C-alpha positions in Angstrom: 298.5 -55.1 132.7 298.9 -52.4 135.3 297.5 -49.8 132.9 294.5 -51.9 132.3 294.0 -52.4 136.0 294.2 -48.6 136.6 291.8 -47.9 133.8 289.4 -50.4 135.2 289.7 -48.9 138.7 289.2 -45.4 137.3 286.1 -46.6 135.4 284.6 -48.3 138.5 285.4 -45.4 140.7 283.9 -42.9 138.3 280.8 -45.1 137.7 280.3 -45.6 141.4 280.6 -41.9 142.1 278.0 -41.1 139.5 275.6 -43.6 140.9 276.1 -42.4 144.5 275.9 -38.7 143.7 272.8 -39.3 141.6 271.2 -41.2 144.4 272.0 -38.6 147.0 270.7 -35.7 144.9 267.6 -37.8 143.9 267.0 -38.5 147.6 267.2 -34.8 148.4 264.8 -34.0 145.6 262.4 -36.8 146.5 262.0 -35.9 150.1 261.5 -32.3 149.2 264.1 -30.6 151.4 264.5 -27.5 149.1 260.9 -26.7 148.4 259.9 -27.4 152.1 262.7 -25.0 153.3 261.7 -22.4 150.8 258.1 -22.7 151.9 258.9 -22.4 155.6 261.2 -19.4 155.0 258.9 -17.8 152.4 261.6 -17.7 149.8 259.9 -19.7 147.0 261.5 -17.5 144.4 265.0 -18.7 145.4 264.4 -22.4 144.9 266.7 -22.6 141.8 269.5 -20.9 143.7 269.1 -23.3 146.6 269.3 -26.3 144.2 272.4 -24.9 142.5 274.1 -24.3 145.8 273.5 -27.9 146.9 275.0 -29.1 143.6 278.0 -26.7 143.9 278.5 -27.9 147.5 278.6 -31.5 146.4 281.1 -30.7 143.6 283.3 -28.5 145.8 283.1 -30.9 148.7 284.5 -33.7 146.5 287.5 -31.8 145.3 289.8 -32.8 148.2 289.2 -36.5 147.2 290.8 -35.8 143.8 293.6 -33.4 144.6 295.5 -32.9 147.8 293.6 -29.8 148.8 293.6 -28.8 152.5 291.2 -26.2 153.8 292.4 -24.4 156.9 290.0 -22.0 158.3 289.8 -20.3 161.7 287.8 -22.1 164.3 284.9 -19.7 164.1 284.5 -20.4 160.4 284.8 -24.1 161.0 282.1 -23.8 163.7 279.8 -21.9 161.4 280.3 -24.5 158.7 279.6 -27.3 161.2 276.4 -25.5 162.4 275.3 -25.1 158.8 276.0 -28.8 158.0 274.2 -29.8 161.2 271.1 -27.8 160.2 271.1 -29.3 156.8 271.3 -32.9 158.1 268.6 -32.1 160.6 266.4 -30.8 157.8 267.1 -34.0 155.8 266.2 -36.1 158.8 263.0 -34.3 159.4 262.0 -34.5 155.8 262.8 -38.2 155.8 260.7 -38.8 158.8 257.9 -36.9 157.2 258.0 -38.9 154.0 258.3 -42.3 155.7 254.6 -42.0 156.5 253.8 -41.7 152.8 255.6 -44.9 151.7 253.4 -47.4 153.5 250.2 -45.7 152.5 251.2 -45.5 148.9 252.3 -49.2 148.9 249.0 -50.2 150.4 246.9 -48.2 148.0 248.9 -49.4 145.0 248.6 -53.0 146.2 252.4 -53.5 146.3 253.2 -56.6 148.3 256.4 -57.9 146.7 259.6 -56.2 146.0 260.1 -53.8 148.9 261.6 -56.5 151.1 264.0 -57.6 148.4 265.1 -54.0 147.6 265.7 -53.1 151.2 267.5 -56.4 151.8 269.8 -55.8 148.8 270.6 -52.3 150.0 271.5 -53.6 153.5 273.6 -56.5 152.2 275.4 -54.2 149.8 276.2 -51.8 152.6 277.3 -54.7 154.8 279.6 -56.1 152.1 281.2 -52.8 151.4 281.8 -52.0 155.1 283.3 -55.5 155.7 285.6 -55.2 152.7 286.7 -51.7 153.8 287.7 -52.8 157.2 288.9 -56.4 156.7 290.4 -56.6 153.1 293.9 -55.3 153.3 294.6 -52.6 150.8 291.0 -52.4 149.6 290.9 -48.6 150.0 294.4 -48.0 148.6 295.6 -47.9 145.0 
């Protein structure tokens, strides 16, 4: 019974990870962070390298979740990493703000009136349920 439970938990965790990582990378691709940055920095020939580095960062950044890996860097390197991460998140936020103007226009032109509300509501309720379970269900985040 315990083996079946562990297999089920591993399957659910792996499946959830695939969905979330796919959504994050699709989000980054849809809002056009990489092409926009390449255009602004006039490095259009390096777009493939940028995309590969984002994927490598996602993979390497998830390694400490699987193994007990600790990265200990000098404060200056941690500061440079923090600065880089802040710049990346800032670029994502700016791209998101830029694309938000496109969504209502597209919905209006395509005559989409139903569905957006349900989709956004489902996302919000799912996030709420997950957060409540994390904080209030004892042992939810432990195996």
